[in-house]
DRENDRENGU-726681 format. One record per residue: chain; residue number from 1; x, y, z of N, C-alpha, C in turn. Coordinates in steps of 0.05 Angstrom, whole numbers. Layout:
# DRENDRENGU-726681
A	NUM	X	Y	Z	X	Y	Z	X	Y	Z
...
END
This chain:
# DRENDRENGU-726681
A	1	11	-27	-1	-6	7	7	15	20	-2
A	2	14	36	-24	29	71	-10	4	88	-25
A	3	19	118	-28	-3	150	-15	15	149	-52
A	4	-8	172	-63	7	193	-77	-14	212	-74
A	5	9	236	-88	-15	260	-86	-41	258	-115
A	6	-65	259	-109	-82	265	-132	-72	287	-150
A	7	-67	285	-180	-67	298	-202	-86	298	-207
A	8	-93	327	-229	-127	331	-246	-112	297	-258
A	9	-146	299	-256	-154	272	-279	-152	246	-271
A	10	-137	250	-241	-146	231	-221	-162	225	-212
A	11	-165	200	-200	-197	195	-191	-197	204	-166
A	12	-209	215	-154	-219	228	-138	-246	225	-116
A	13	-245	224	-99	-280	230	-78	-284	259	-68
A	14	-322	258	-90	-341	276	-82	-350	277	-72
A	15	-368	297	-61	-393	287	-53	-401	284	-28
A	16	-380	274	-3	-369	261	29	-392	267	50
A	17	-406	261	50	-425	273	72	-430	254	90
A	18	-447	263	123	-440	236	138	-469	251	151
A	19	-489	230	168	-505	234	183	-501	207	212
A	20	-510	229	226	-504	224	254	-522	208	267
A	21	-538	188	268	-566	174	286	-558	157	319
A	22	-553	165	338	-552	148	354	-534	142	359
A	23	-508	142	354	-487	133	355	-483	113	328
A	24	-495	136	313	-489	99	291	-484	131	268
A	25	-456	122	246	-446	153	231	-453	130	204
A	26	-468	150	183	-467	141	153	-441	153	145
A	27	-437	147	121	-421	170	110	-426	160	80
A	28	-439	176	60	-443	173	31	-422	191	13
A	29	-425	192	-9	-409	190	-31	-406	191	-61
A	30	-406	213	-80	-391	202	-110	-377	192	-115
A	31	-378	158	-133	-347	145	-120	-343	155	-158
A	32	-320	153	-150	-299	166	-188	-325	134	-208
A	33	-308	146	-230	-312	132	-255	-295	109	-256
A	34	-296	86	-251	-285	59	-259	-267	48	-235
A	35	-281	71	-205	-261	49	-178	-277	33	-176
A	36	-273	7	-167	-294	-7	-143	-283	2	-115
A	37	-265	-5	-117	-261	4	-77	-253	28	-66
A	38	-241	28	-43	-240	58	-34	-221	39	2
A	39	-215	54	11	-197	60	47	-202	72	52
A	40	-220	63	83	-231	91	96	-214	86	121
A	41	-203	112	127	-193	117	157	-213	132	185
A	42	-211	125	198	-218	141	224	-204	145	241
A	43	-203	170	251	-192	173	280	-203	199	291
A	44	-195	180	328	-226	196	350	-200	208	350
A	45	-204	247	346	-173	262	348	-197	288	369
A	46	-190	284	388	-207	303	417	-210	319	412
A	47	-173	329	401	-161	354	388	-155	363	371
A	48	-168	359	351	-158	365	327	-167	405	317
A	49	-145	406	323	-140	434	316	-146	445	286
A	50	-166	464	289	-167	479	256	-194	454	241
A	51	-205	442	257	-221	417	241	-244	417	246
A	52	-253	439	247	-283	445	234	-297	432	216
A	53	-326	438	222	-335	417	196	-328	416	166
A	54	-310	396	149	-304	396	133	-273	413	135
A	55	-263	403	145	-237	414	160	-219	407	145
A	56	-191	413	154	-167	397	139	-153	385	153
A	57	-153	382	190	-143	371	195	-145	334	204
A	58	-133	318	207	-132	300	198	-119	280	206
A	59	-108	246	206	-84	229	217	-71	235	192
A	60	-46	230	196	-20	219	172	-32	206	159
A	61	-25	207	137	-30	188	115	-11	169	118
A	62	4	142	117	12	129	118	9	94	126
A	63	7	87	118	6	56	118	0	40	145
A	64	9	59	165	10	46	194	-22	54	212
A	65	-36	69	192	-61	86	203	-82	61	201
A	66	-94	49	213	-121	32	204	-139	44	195
A	67	-137	25	158	-153	34	153	-165	4	139
A	68	-195	11	127	-214	-14	121	-223	0	87
A	69	-223	-38	78	-221	-32	47	-258	-43	44
A	70	-273	-17	32	-290	-19	20	-306	-16	-7
A	71	-310	-38	-21	-322	-40	-49	-348	-26	-56
A	72	-338	-26	-85	-371	-9	-83	-395	-29	-86
A	73	-389	-55	-76	-410	-68	-82	-430	-69	-56
A	74	-408	-67	-37	-415	-56	-10	-433	-34	-3
A	75	-410	-21	-15	-428	11	-1	-462	8	-20
A	76	-465	-4	-44	-493	-2	-60	-514	-32	-42
A	77	-498	-43	-31	-515	-68	-24	-523	-52	8
A	78	-504	-32	22	-512	-21	43	-520	10	53
A	79	-524	13	23	-535	46	13	-519	72	37
A	80	-499	56	30	-468	86	38	-449	63	61
A	81	-439	67	73	-418	63	92	-426	75	124
A	82	-444	51	137	-446	50	158	-420	38	177
A	83	-414	66	209	-395	49	226	-412	57	260
A	84	-406	44	285	-418	53	309	-391	69	318
A	85	-401	90	323	-388	108	343	-395	110	376
A	86	-372	110	392	-367	109	419	-364	137	422
A	87	-377	144	466	-357	162	468	-367	192	451
A	88	-346	216	460	-349	239	448	-327	244	446
A	89	-319	280	426	-306	285	422	-306	293	393
A	90	-281	292	371	-285	299	343	-269	282	331
A	91	-296	269	303	-283	245	287	-267	255	269
A	92	-258	242	252	-253	251	227	-250	224	215
A	93	-268	233	195	-265	198	167	-249	212	138
A	94	-232	198	136	-225	201	98	-222	183	89
A	95	-228	187	66	-243	165	48	-223	162	20
A	96	-204	148	11	-189	142	-7	-194	129	-39
A	97	-193	140	-45	-203	128	-72	-176	110	-83
A	98	-172	79	-92	-157	66	-97	-154	53	-116
A	99	-132	46	-134	-120	34	-164	-104	16	-148
A	100	-101	-5	-175	-85	-26	-159	-62	-34	-181
A	101	-38	-27	-178	-14	-29	-192	10	-45	-188
A	102	14	-60	-203	29	-88	-196	24	-101	-172
A	103	7	-105	-164	-10	-122	-138	-2	-101	-125
A	104	2	-83	-119	10	-66	-93	-14	-43	-93
A	105	-42	-32	-71	-58	-19	-64	-49	18	-72
A	106	-56	27	-89	-47	58	-86	-78	73	-82
A	107	-71	94	-60	-85	113	-43	-70	145	-55
A	108	-102	153	-66	-99	181	-82	-102	202	-49
A	109	-85	208	-39	-84	241	-22	-99	259	-44
A	110	-111	284	-27	-134	300	-33	-118	323	-17
A	111	-102	338	-28	-108	372	-16	-134	382	-7
A	112	-149	384	-22	-172	396	-22	-192	392	4
A	113	-181	363	10	-206	354	25	-234	348	28
A	114	-230	353	-2	-261	337	-5	-272	307	5
A	115	-243	287	9	-252	260	11	-253	266	45
A	116	-243	278	73	-259	288	92	-278	297	116
A	117	-295	277	136	-309	291	150	-300	279	165
A	118	-301	312	181	-291	319	203	-321	332	220
A	119	-328	320	243	-354	326	274	-349	321	285
A	120	-355	332	307	-360	336	336	-383	316	348
A	121	-383	299	357	-403	280	368	-413	285	395
A	122	-417	310	412	-419	325	430	-388	321	447
A	123	-401	338	475	-376	340	494	-370	342	512
A	124	-353	328	528	-353	323	544	-349	339	570
A	125	-354	320	595	-367	334	618	-335	335	633
A	126	-329	362	640	-307	374	650	-311	382	690
A	127	-315	361	711	-330	377	732	-307	382	757
A	128	-300	407	762	-277	416	780	-299	417	810
A	129	-283	419	820	-279	420	852	-260	424	868
A	130	-266	458	881	-245	464	893	-255	467	923
A	131	-223	464	939	-242	457	964	-211	467	989
A	132	-226	496	1005	-214	499	1014	-189	498	1050
A	133	-172	496	1059	-174	490	1085	-154	509	1105
A	134	-163	525	1118	-136	538	1142	-158	550	1164
A	135	-136	556	1174	-153	564	1203	-155	585	1205
A	136	-165	600	1229	-169	632	1225	-156	655	1219
A	137	-139	643	1233	-115	670	1249	-92	667	1232
A	138	-98	642	1219	-77	633	1195	-65	646	1166
A	139	-49	660	1158	-40	673	1142	-44	650	1117
A	140	-41	647	1107	-47	623	1092	-63	602	1089
A	141	-71	585	1070	-88	569	1055	-83	549	1042
A	142	-89	529	1047	-90	502	1023	-114	502	999
A	143	-110	500	985	-127	496	960	-131	462	952
A	144	-150	464	953	-141	416	927	-160	422	915
A	145	-155	416	896	-157	420	861	-175	384	861
A	146	-212	383	850	-206	361	839	-218	362	811
A	147	-205	350	799	-223	350	754	-227	330	752
A	148	-251	313	750	-277	296	751	-280	301	716
A	149	-275	284	704	-274	289	673	-278	251	651
A	150	-296	257	628	-310	239	624	-279	222	601
A	151	-264	241	597	-242	232	580	-212	246	590
A	152	-192	237	565	-171	248	574	-172	282	571
A	153	-148	291	587	-147	326	579	-115	331	577
A	154	-106	341	564	-85	354	566	-72	384	575
A	155	-59	386	587	-48	394	620	-59	434	595
A	156	-46	427	575	-50	453	567	-70	460	553
A	157	-104	445	565	-125	457	551	-142	473	579
A	158	-133	475	611	-138	487	628	-107	493	643
A	159	-123	513	652	-106	538	669	-119	546	707
A	160	-109	548	725	-118	560	747	-118	583	753
A	161	-128	601	751	-132	624	767	-133	637	792
A	162	-105	654	799	-109	663	831	-119	692	831
A	163	-135	699	849	-153	727	851	-154	733	886
A	164	-133	752	888	-139	778	920	-168	778	924
A	165	-187	765	939	-205	784	954	-234	777	942
A	166	-235	751	917	-264	749	913	-244	722	884
A	167	-274	706	876	-261	688	853	-259	703	843
A	168	-243	696	820	-235	705	793	-258	700	776
A	169	-267	718	755	-293	717	744	-295	709	702
A	170	-262	704	697	-256	699	674	-217	692	682
A	171	-218	683	658	-185	684	656	-168	704	654
A	172	-183	727	660	-152	755	650	-160	761	677
A	173	-177	742	702	-181	760	725	-174	763	750
A	174	-142	759	735	-120	748	768	-104	739	748
A	175	-85	726	767	-52	703	753	-60	685	757
A	176	-57	676	733	-52	639	705	-32	636	720
A	177	-39	607	727	-16	584	734	-20	568	712
A	178	-12	556	704	-10	524	677	-19	491	698
A	179	-18	478	695	-14	455	703	14	429	686
A	180	19	420	706	42	413	696	39	376	679
A	181	20	365	695	7	337	687	-25	336	672
A	182	-19	314	643	-46	318	629	-65	304	650
A	183	-91	307	654	-120	300	665	-122	273	662
A	184	-126	256	674	-123	218	662	-161	222	664
A	185	-181	205	658	-193	205	662	-209	197	686
A	186	-229	200	689	-249	198	725	-223	222	738
A	187	-227	213	751	-221	225	782	-194	245	790
A	188	-184	253	782	-159	271	775	-153	294	812
A	189	-141	288	830	-136	308	859	-108	306	847
A	190	-102	345	852	-82	352	854	-68	356	878
A	191	-41	352	880	-33	366	898	-38	396	909
A	192	-44	394	931	-53	415	953	-28	445	950
A	193	-45	460	935	-26	486	940	-41	496	961
A	194	-16	524	967	-14	546	986	-15	576	976
A	195	-46	592	988	-53	621	981	-49	634	1000
A	196	-52	658	993	-56	680	1005	-83	676	1046
A	197	-93	669	1046	-114	677	1073	-137	696	1041
A	198	-133	706	1031	-158	728	1016	-156	721	990
A	199	-133	701	984	-134	688	959	-166	672	952
A	200	-170	671	924	-178	647	916	-182	645	878
A	201	-192	613	883	-164	606	857	-201	590	850
A	202	-196	591	821	-217	589	798	-204	572	772
A	203	-214	547	759	-210	534	733	-207	553	719
A	204	-204	552	695	-216	557	666	-193	546	651
A	205	-218	554	616	-187	539	594	-180	565	589
A	206	-157	552	579	-132	561	562	-137	579	536
A	207	-160	568	526	-172	585	507	-203	569	494
A	208	-223	587	505	-245	584	505	-259	583	472
A	209	-246	590	460	-255	588	441	-241	553	422
A	210	-232	545	430	-222	524	413	-227	504	430
A	211	-229	509	467	-227	486	487	-266	470	491
A	212	-274	508	490	-293	506	495	-324	479	479
A	213	-311	484	454	-317	463	437	-331	434	443
A	214	-302	434	451	-298	396	463	-312	392	489
A	215	-313	410	504	-304	400	539	-335	423	554
A	216	-346	414	564	-362	429	576	-362	437	612
A	217	-356	459	617	-338	460	644	-357	468	670
A	218	-352	449	694	-374	456	702	-360	455	731
A	219	-355	486	734	-345	497	764	-363	477	794
A	220	-341	479	806	-360	477	848	-334	477	862
A	221	-342	478	882	-324	499	905	-324	474	917
END
């Protein structure tokens, strides 16, 4: 199996569309004339950058990718290509037109992205709990942060903000601190931090526009 860039006149996929119905995805596309089989790749990329509907982000084109051979006859019999999707996040399907040359499958890459479907299956819920401990006469208090998430989250997605006198209302409303470790799916109890008696801490997305499409952040205390 090898990949080549599609040139004018080469067979390419057009009209790729997707439909979601209770976790079942259906893909349909226009078959190039003379093509009897395609290869279909799927990537579950919860943090694919710049990969909105019809975007250009995708897994690398290499034989190591998990690709499924799907014939034109199968497509006709099933009225499309059907796949089951579990979980939440962003899914990328890529359909490659394929020909056989000297017994080897040749797959056509399409720089225009017309053979790619990118969509979200929903936002993962991220629940944040912040607990404070400190005596009435002490100058400092400890803050324990707990993050419970449905899916793994990279450390770059979240930050915590410290503000004196009240809880910060947004990321710029105080001093921003990054996290040093990724968040695993499930409950994450972070090492306690020491702050001033009148300091307050809250978690925010580092980039609300980017990560807000993927996660639902629920604040707690």
